[in-house]
Structures are given as C-alpha cells and as structure tokens.
GUZABA-633176 format. One line per 3 residues: for each residue x, y, z of N, C-alpha, C, O. Coordinates in steps of 0.2 Angstrom, whole numbers, plus 5000, padded with zeros to 4 digits. Example, Ala and Ser with C-alpha at 12.3 -4.5 7.8 and 13.67 -1.06 7.14 Angstrom:
2
5066 4972 5039 5062 4978 5039 5066 4984 5039 5071 4983 5042; 5064 4989 5035 5068 4995 5036 5064 5000 5039 5067 5006 5040
This chain:
231
5602 5068 5160 5595 5069 5161 5594 5070 5169 5596 5066 5173; 5590 5075 5171 5589 5077 5178 5583 5072 5180 5578 5071 5177; 5585 5069 5186 5580 5064 5189 5576 5068 5194 5579 5072 5199
5569 5068 5194 5565 5072 5198 5565 5069 5205 5564 5063 5206; 5566 5073 5210 5567 5070 5217 5560 5067 5219 5555 5069 5217; 5560 5061 5223 5554 5058 5225 5551 5063 5231 5555 5065 5235
5545 5064 5231 5541 5068 5236 5543 5065 5243 5543 5059 5244; 5544 5070 5248 5545 5068 5255 5538 5068 5258 5535 5073 5259; 5536 5062 5260 5530 5061 5264 5531 5059 5271 5534 5054 5273
5528 5064 5275 5529 5063 5282 5523 5059 5285 5517 5059 5283; 5524 5054 5289 5519 5050 5292 5519 5051 5300 5524 5050 5303; 5513 5053 5303 5513 5054 5310 5514 5047 5314 5513 5042 5311
5517 5047 5320 5519 5041 5323 5515 5040 5330 5511 5045 5332; 5515 5034 5332 5513 5032 5339 5518 5034 5344 5524 5033 5343; 5516 5037 5350 5520 5038 5356 5518 5033 5361 5513 5034 5364
5522 5028 5362 5521 5023 5367 5525 5023 5373 5531 5025 5373; 5522 5023 5379 5525 5023 5385 5531 5018 5386 5536 5019 5390; 5529 5012 5384 5534 5007 5384 5535 5003 5378 5530 5000 5375
5541 5002 5375 5542 4998 5369 5548 4994 5371 5553 4996 5374; 5549 4988 5368 5554 4983 5370 5558 4981 5364 5555 4979 5359; 5564 4982 5364 5569 4979 5359 5575 4977 5362 5578 4981 5366
5578 4972 5360 5584 4970 5363 5584 4969 5371 5579 4966 5373; 5589 4973 5374 5589 4973 5381 5585 4980 5384 5585 4981 5390; 5582 4983 5379 5579 4990 5381 5571 4989 5382 5568 4986 5378
5569 4994 5386 5562 4995 5388 5561 5002 5389 5562 5004 5395; 5559 5006 5384 5559 5013 5384 5553 5016 5381 5550 5013 5377; 5552 5022 5382 5547 5026 5379 5549 5027 5371 5555 5027 5370
5544 5026 5367 5546 5026 5360 5541 5029 5355 5535 5029 5356; 5544 5033 5350 5539 5035 5345 5540 5030 5339 5546 5029 5337; 5535 5027 5337 5535 5021 5333 5530 5021 5328 5525 5025 5328
5531 5017 5322 5526 5017 5317 5526 5010 5314 5531 5007 5312; 5520 5006 5313 5520 5000 5310 5524 5001 5303 5522 5005 5299; 5528 4996 5301 5532 4996 5295 5528 4997 5288 5530 4999 5283
5521 4994 5289 5517 4995 5283 5516 5002 5280 5516 5003 5274; 5516 5007 5284 5516 5014 5282 5522 5016 5278 5520 5018 5272; 5528 5016 5280 5533 5018 5276 5534 5014 5270 5536 5016 5264
5533 5008 5270 5533 5003 5265 5528 5005 5259 5530 5005 5253; 5522 5007 5261 5517 5009 5257 5519 5015 5253 5518 5016 5247; 5522 5020 5257 5524 5026 5254 5530 5025 5249 5530 5028 5243
5534 5021 5251 5540 5019 5246 5538 5015 5240 5540 5017 5234; 5533 5011 5241 5531 5007 5235 5527 5011 5230 5526 5010 5224; 5524 5017 5233 5520 5021 5229 5524 5027 5226 5522 5031 5222
5531 5027 5227 5535 5031 5224 5537 5037 5228 5540 5042 5225; 5536 5037 5234 5538 5043 5239 5544 5041 5243 5546 5035 5244; 5547 5046 5246 5551 5045 5252 5548 5046 5258 5544 5051 5259
5548 5041 5263 5545 5041 5269 5549 5044 5275 5555 5042 5275; 5546 5048 5279 5549 5050 5285 5544 5050 5291 5538 5051 5290; 5546 5048 5297 5542 5047 5303 5542 5054 5306 5547 5058 5306
5536 5056 5308 5535 5063 5311 5533 5061 5318 5527 5060 5320; 5537 5062 5323 5535 5060 5330 5531 5066 5333 5532 5072 5331; 5528 5065 5339 5524 5070 5342 5529 5076 5344 5535 5075 5346
5526 5082 5344 5530 5088 5346 5525 5093 5349 5519 5091 5349; 5527 5099 5350 5522 5103 5353 5518 5106 5347 5521 5107 5342; 5511 5108 5348 5507 5110 5342 5510 5116 5339 5509 5117 5333
5514 5121 5342 5516 5127 5339 5522 5125 5334 5523 5130 5330; 5524 5119 5334 5529 5117 5329 5526 5114 5323 5530 5112 5318; 5520 5113 5322 5517 5110 5317 5518 5113 5310 5519 5110 5305
5517 5120 5310 5518 5123 5303 5525 5122 5301 5526 5121 5295; 5530 5123 5305 5537 5122 5303 5538 5115 5300 5542 5114 5296; 5535 5110 5304 5536 5103 5302 5533 5102 5295 5536 5099 5290
5527 5104 5294 5523 5103 5288 5527 5107 5282 5527 5104 5276; 5530 5113 5283 5533 5116 5278 5539 5113 5275 5541 5114 5269; 5541 5108 5279 5547 5104 5276 5545 5097 5272 5549 5094 5270
5538 5096 5272 5536 5090 5269 5533 5092 5262 5530 5097 5261; 5532 5087 5258 5529 5088 5251 5522 5085 5252 5517 5087 5248; 5521 5080 5257 5514 5077 5258 5514 5075 5265 5519 5073 5268
5508 5074 5268 5507 5071 5275 5502 5066 5276 5497 5066 5272; 5504 5061 5279 5499 5055 5281 5498 5056 5289 5503 5056 5293; 5492 5056 5291 5490 5055 5298 5488 5048 5298 5483 5046 5296
5492 5044 5302 5491 5037 5303 5485 5035 5307 5483 5039 5311; 5484 5028 5307 5479 5025 5312 5482 5025 5319 5487 5027 5320; 5477 5023 5324 5479 5023 5331 5473 5023 5335 5468 5021 5333
5474 5026 5341 5469 5026 5346 5463 5030 5345 5463 5034 5341; 5458 5029 5349 5452 5033 5348 5453 5040 5349 5457 5042 5354; 5450 5045 5346 5450 5052 5347 5446 5053 5353 5441 5051 5354
5449 5058 5357 5446 5060 5364 5439 5063 5362 5439 5068 5358; 5433 5060 5365 5427 5063 5363 5426 5070 5365 5422 5074 5362; 5430 5072 5370 5429 5079 5372 5431 5084 5366 5429 5090 5366
5435 5081 5361 5437 5085 5355 5431 5087 5351 5431 5092 5347; 5426 5083 5351 5420 5084 5347 5414 5085 5352 5408 5084 5349; 5415 5087 5358 5409 5089 5362 5405 5083 5365 5399 5085 5366
5407 5077 5365 5403 5071 5367 5406 5069 5374 5411 5069 5376; 5401 5065 5377 5403 5061 5383 5406 5055 5381 5405 5052 5376; 5411 5053 5385 5415 5047 5383 5410 5040 5384 5407 5040 5389
5410 5036 5379 5406 5030 5379 5411 5025 5383 5417 5025 5383; 5408 5020 5387 5412 5015 5390 5416 5011 5385 5421 5008 5387; 5414 5011 5379 5418 5007 5374 5423 5011 5370 5426 5008 5365
5424 5017 5372 5429 5021 5369 5436 5020 5373 5436 5020 5379; 5441 5020 5369 5447 5018 5372 5450 5024 5376 5447 5030 5376; 5456 5023 5380 5459 5029 5384 5461 5034 5379 5463 5033 5373
5461 5040 5382 5463 5046 5377 5470 5046 5376 5474 5044 5380; 5472 5049 5370 5479 5050 5369 5480 5058 5368 5480 5060 5362; 5480 5062 5373 5479 5069 5373 5485 5072 5369 5484 5077 5365
5491 5070 5370 5497 5073 5367 5496 5072 5359 5498 5076 5355; 5495 5066 5357 5494 5064 5350 5488 5068 5347 5489 5070 5341; 5483 5068 5350 5477 5072 5347 5479 5079 5346 5478 5082 5340
5482 5082 5351 5484 5089 5350 5489 5090 5344 5488 5095 5340; 5494 5086 5344 5499 5086 5339 5496 5085 5332 5497 5089 5327; 5492 5080 5331 5490 5078 5324 5484 5083 5322 5484 5085 5316
5480 5086 5327 5476 5091 5325 5479 5097 5322 5477 5100 5317; 5485 5099 5325 5489 5104 5323 5492 5103 5316 5493 5108 5312; 5494 5097 5315 5497 5095 5309 5492 5096 5303 5493 5098 5298
5486 5093 5305 5480 5094 5300 5479 5101 5298 5479 5103 5292; 5478 5105 5303 5477 5113 5302 5483 5116 5298 5481 5120 5294; 5489 5114 5300 5494 5117 5296 5495 5115 5289 5496 5119 5284
5493 5108 5287 5493 5106 5281 5488 5109 5277 5489 5111 5271; 5482 5110 5280 5476 5113 5276 5478 5120 5275 5476 5123 5269; 5481 5124 5279 5483 5131 5279 5488 5132 5273 5488 5137 5269
5493 5127 5273 5498 5128 5268 5497 5125 5261 5501 5125 5257; 5491 5121 5261 5490 5118 5254 5495 5112 5253 5496 5110 5247; 5497 5108 5259 5501 5102 5258 5496 5096 5257 5492 5095 5261
5497 5092 5252 5493 5086 5251 5492 5082 5257 5498 5081 5261; 5486 5080 5259 5485 5076 5265 5481 5070 5264 5476 5070 5261; 5483 5064 5267 5480 5058 5267 5479 5056 5275 5483 5055 5278
5472 5055 5277 5471 5052 5283 5469 5045 5283 5466 5043 5278; 5472 5041 5287 5471 5034 5287 5467 5032 5294 5470 5033 5299; 5462 5029 5294 5458 5026 5299 5457 5032 5305 5453 5036 5304
5461 5032 5310 5460 5037 5315 5461 5044 5311 5458 5049 5313; 5466 5044 5306 5467 5050 5303 5461 5053 5299 5460 5059 5299; 5457 5049 5297 5450 5051 5294 5446 5054 5299 5443 5059 5298
5446 5050 5305 5441 5053 5310 5444 5059 5313 5440 5064 5315; 5450 5060 5314 5453 5066 5316 5452 5072 5311 5451 5078 5313; 5453 5071 5305 5451 5076 5300 5444 5078 5301 5443 5084 5300
5440 5074 5301 5432 5075 5302 5432 5080 5309 5428 5085 5308; 5435 5078 5314 5434 5082 5320 5438 5089 5320 5435 5093 5322; 5443 5089 5316 5447 5095 5315 5442 5100 5312 5443 5106 5313
5437 5098 5307 5433 5102 5304 5426 5103 5307 5421 5105 5304; 5426 5101 5313 5419 5102 5317 5415 5096 5317 5409 5097 5319; 5417 5090 5314 5412 5084 5314 5412 5080 5320 5416 5082 5325
5408 5075 5320 5407 5071 5326 5408 5064 5324 5409 5062 5318; 5409 5059 5329 5410 5052 5328 5405 5048 5331 5403 5049 5336; 5404 5042 5328 5400 5037 5331 5406 5033 5336 5411 5031 5333
5404 5032 5342 5409 5030 5346 5410 5022 5346 5415 5019 5349; 5405 5019 5344 5406 5011 5343 5401 5009 5337 5395 5011 5337; 5404 5005 5333 5399 5001 5329 5402 4994 5328 5409 4993 5328
5398 4989 5326 5401 4982 5325 5402 4981 5318 5399 4984 5313; 5406 4976 5316 5406 4973 5310 5412 4976 5306 5413 4974 5300; 5416 4980 5309 5422 4983 5305 5429 4981 5307 5434 4983 5305
5429 4976 5312 5435 4973 5315 5434 4966 5315 5429 4964 5318; 5438 4962 5313 5438 4954 5313 5437 4952 5321 5432 4949 5323; 5443 4953 5324 5443 4952 5331 5450 4956 5334 5453 4958 5329
5451 4956 5340 5456 4960 5343 5463 4958 5339 5465 4952 5339; 5466 4963 5336 5473 4962 5333 5473 4958 5326 5478 4956 5324; 5467 4958 5323 5466 4954 5317 5462 4959 5312 5457 4961 5313
5465 4960 5306 5462 4964 5301 5457 4960 5297 5458 4954 5295; 5451 4963 5296 5446 4960 5292 5446 4963 5285 5450 4967 5284; 5441 4961 5281 5441 4964 5274 5433 4965 5273 5429 4961 5275
5431 4970 5270 5425 4971 5267 5425 4976 5261 5430 4980 5260; 5420 4976 5257 5420 4980 5251 5418 4987 5253 5414 4988 5257; 5421 4992 5249 5418 4999 5249 5416 5001 5242 5419 4999 5237
5411 5005 5242 5409 5007 5235 5410 5015 5234 5409 5019 5238; 5414 5017 5229 5416 5024 5228 5410 5028 5226 5405 5025 5223; 5410 5034 5227 5404 5039 5225 5407 5042 5219 5412 5045 5218
5403 5041 5213 5405 5043 5207 5406 5051 5207 5403 5055 5210; 5411 5053 5203 5413 5060 5203 5418 5062 5208 5419 5068 5208; 5420 5058 5213 5424 5060 5218 5431 5059 5216 5433 5055 5212
5436 5062 5220 5443 5061 5220 5444 5054 5221 5448 5051 5217; 5441 5051 5226 5443 5044 5227 5440 5039 5221 5444 5035 5219; 5435 5041 5218 5432 5037 5213 5437 5038 5207 5437 5033 5203
5440 5043 5206 5445 5044 5200 5451 5039 5201 5453 5037 5196; 5452 5038 5208 5458 5034 5209 5456 5027 5209 5460 5022 5206; 5450 5025 5212 5448 5018 5212 5441 5018 5210 5436 5019 5214
5439 5017 5204 5433 5018 5201 5428 5012 5202 5422 5013 5201; 5430 5006 5205 5426 5000 5206 5426 4999 5213 5430 5001 5217; 5420 4995 5215 5420 4992 5222 5426 4988 5223 5429 4984 5219
5429 4989 5229 5435 4986 5231 5435 4983 5238 5432 4987 5243; 5437 4977 5240 5438 4974 5246 5444 4978 5250 5449 4978 5247; 5443 4980 5256 5449 4984 5259 5450 4981 5266 5446 4978 5269
5457 4981 5268 5458 4979 5275 5455 4984 5280 5456 4990 5279; 5452 4981 5285 5448 4986 5290 5449 4983 5297 5450 4977 5298; 5450 4988 5301 5450 4987 5308 5449 4994 5312 5453 4998 5313
5442 4995 5313 5440 5001 5317 5433 4999 5320 5429 4995 5318; 5432 5003 5326 5426 5002 5329 5422 5009 5330 5417 5009 5333; 5425 5014 5327 5422 5021 5327 5422 5023 5320 5425 5020 5315
5418 5028 5318 5417 5031 5312 5414 5038 5312 5412 5040 5317; 5414 5041 5306 5411 5047 5305 5403 5047 5306 5400 5043 5304; 5401 5052 5310 5394 5053 5312 5392 5059 5308 5390 5059 5302
5393 5065 5311 5391 5071 5307 5397 5074 5303 5403 5074 5306; 5397 5075 5297 5403 5077 5293 5405 5084 5295 5401 5088 5296; 5412 5085 5295 5415 5091 5296 5414 5096 5290 5411 5094 5285
5415 5102 5292 5414 5108 5287 5418 5106 5280 5424 5105 5280; 5414 5106 5275 5416 5105 5268 5418 5098 5266 5419 5097 5260; 5418 5094 5270 5419 5087 5269 5413 5084 5265 5408 5085 5267
5415 5079 5260 5410 5076 5257 5412 5068 5257 5418 5067 5256; 5407 5064 5257 5409 5057 5257 5411 5055 5250 5408 5057 5245; 5416 5050 5250 5418 5048 5243 5418 5040 5243 5420 5037 5237
5416 5037 5248 5415 5029 5248 5411 5027 5254 5411 5030 5259; 5407 5022 5253 5403 5019 5258 5404 5012 5259 5406 5008 5254; 5403 5009 5265 5402 5002 5266 5395 5000 5264 5391 5004 5264
5394 4993 5264 5387 4991 5263 5382 4993 5268 5376 4993 5266; 5385 4994 5274 5380 4995 5280 5379 5003 5280 5375 5005 5285; 5381 5007 5275 5380 5014 5275 5386 5018 5279 5386 5024 5279
5391 5015 5282 5396 5018 5285 5400 5022 5280 5402 5019 5275; 5402 5028 5282 5406 5032 5277 5413 5030 5278 5416 5029 5283; 5416 5028 5272 5422 5024 5272 5428 5029 5269 5434 5027 5270
5426 5034 5266 5431 5039 5263 5428 5046 5263 5422 5047 5262; 5432 5051 5264 5430 5058 5264 5435 5062 5260 5441 5060 5260; 5433 5068 5257 5438 5072 5254 5435 5079 5255 5430 5080 5257
5440 5084 5253 5438 5091 5255 5439 5095 5248 5445 5097 5247; 5434 5095 5244 5435 5099 5238 5437 5106 5238 5440 5108 5233; 5435 5109 5243 5437 5116 5244 5444 5118 5246 5446 5123 5247
5448 5112 5248 5455 5113 5250 5459 5116 5245 5458 5115 5239; 5465 5119 5247 5470 5122 5242 5473 5116 5239 5476 5118 5233; 5473 5110 5241 5477 5105 5238 5473 5098 5239 5467 5099 5241
5476 5093 5238 5473 5086 5238 5472 5084 5245 5477 5084 5249; 5466 5083 5247 5464 5080 5254 5459 5075 5253 5454 5075 5251; 5462 5069 5256 5457 5063 5255 5459 5059 5262 5464 5059 5264
5454 5056 5264 5455 5051 5270 5450 5045 5269 5445 5045 5267; 5453 5039 5272 5450 5033 5271 5449 5030 5278 5454 5031 5282; 5444 5026 5279 5443 5023 5285 5447 5016 5286 5447 5014 5292
5449 5014 5281 5452 5007 5281 5460 5008 5281 5462 5014 5282; 5463 5003 5281 5471 5003 5281 5474 5000 5275 5476 4994 5274; 5475 5005 5270 5479 5003 5264 5486 5000 5265 5488 4997 5261
5489 5002 5271 5496 4999 5272 5496 4992 5274 5501 4989 5274; 5490 4989 5275 5489 4982 5276 5487 4978 5270 5486 4972 5270; 5487 4981 5264 5485 4978 5258 5490 4979 5252 5495 4982 5253
5488 4977 5246 5492 4978 5240 5490 4983 5236 5494 4985 5231; 5485 4987 5237 5482 4992 5232 5486 4998 5234 5485 5001 5239; 5490 5001 5229 5494 5007 5230 5490 5013 5227 5493 5019 5228
5484 5012 5225 5481 5018 5221 5480 5024 5225 5481 5030 5223; 5478 5023 5231 5476 5029 5236 5483 5033 5237 5484 5039 5237; 5488 5029 5239 5494 5032 5241 5498 5035 5235 5501 5040 5235
5497 5032 5229 5500 5035 5223 5497 5041 5222 5500 5046 5219; 5490 5042 5223 5487 5048 5222 5490 5054 5227 5491 5059 5224; 5492 5052 5233 5495 5057 5237 5502 5059 5235 5504 5065 5234
5506 5054 5233 5512 5055 5231 5512 5059 5224 5517 5064 5223; 5508 5058 5220 5507 5062 5213 5506 5069 5215 5508 5074 5212; 5501 5070 5220 5499 5077 5222 5505 5080 5225 5506 5086 5224
5509 5077 5229 5514 5080 5233 5520 5081 5228 5524 5086 5229; 5520 5078 5222 5526 5079 5218 5524 5084 5212 5528 5085 5208; 5518 5086 5212 5516 5091 5207 5518 5098 5208 5517 5103 5204
C-alpha cells in the first residue's frame, strides 16, 4: 500500500540579532518550538523558513505545500500608512518585507496559508487593511499568555472547523481595524475585536487567527491547513 506523503508546511521565523546557546552568542533565525510541534501533531511535516530577500519568496513558496506566517513583533505602521503610536514596538523591516512577499506569493500560487497573531495582522495589511495600534485586555502580562473565548461566525471556514465558542491562548496588543480587500471576519472576541479572518475569493485555503494555537491543545485550525495542503 502506498503511504501518502505528509504535507510540507513552512513556518516563517524570527530573526534575532543576539541568541544564546552553549558558549555561543550569535545572530539567529529561530522559532518557538510550539509551532513545529503543532504542525507535526496535526499531521504535517514542519520546516523553518528563515528571512530571505523578497524576490526569492515565490521560489520558496513553490517548494511548500502550505505556509504559516508566525507571530512576532508589531508590523511597521508605515506599511499601512499610519503614524507610529508610542505604544507600538520597534520595526522589523526585514521581516515585514519578507513575510509580505511570502503572503503575496502564497496567494498568487494558491498555496494554503495560515496566519497566526502577527501573521493575521500582516495578511490584513498585505491586502490594504489597517491595524489598531494598541488595545487592552488581550495579553495577561509581559511574557504570559492569557485566555479568552472567541465566537465563530456561522457559515465561515473557521466555523466549519470550530463550530462552538472556544477559549483560546492569547497574547497581542494590536488588532485588525479596517479589513483588507476580500477579507471577511470569521470569529470575534466578546469586546468585538476581530479574532479570525479568511479570504473566500482566494485560489486556495486562507485563514488567519489572532490568537496562538501553538500554545494550546486544539489542533483543528492547523489540521484544516494540513488537510488543505495535502489535497
């Protein structure tokens, strides 16, 4: 019997100027272990996608069955035509440029795409949307994930995966303001914050969530990506 290969899911990474391990203190492309573990537990093969020049994004995406844009630092407000708020973190210019190029390449090629936290915000910006630069109540405290319920929007891709209200791991202080072209909300928090978006007009499966599924036990969103990547 032929065993079907597990879909290869690329996950974008952090580029840190200083990382420490053993006797070393060097620049590093790194990723919290929860991301590859979530991909693996959901039935996929995980690979890390380090920053590169934007012109290589299409070649990179062409080798993947699915793509995850991971969480991370605030998107540069200049990317959506806004002045920087004092509460917005320092820009990550190289990562913004690379991940925006990855998103564009995935949408153009019809490669299934999942955005997580920053990844959702960046998808919105890539499609011309804007962000709220600060809101309270969606982060427990510095370095600690909180939980709050999200409510699915009936009839959406997300609701097909997770049909009931669910408490999710959360850590963010920015959120979607004006939706990007073609995006529709597929989940909300109790305070009205958009917690998930999807792109029904896309050539393939496109979903993004504001929370951090890699910090929880619910595999349904990632299983949705893996299933789409393997179809």
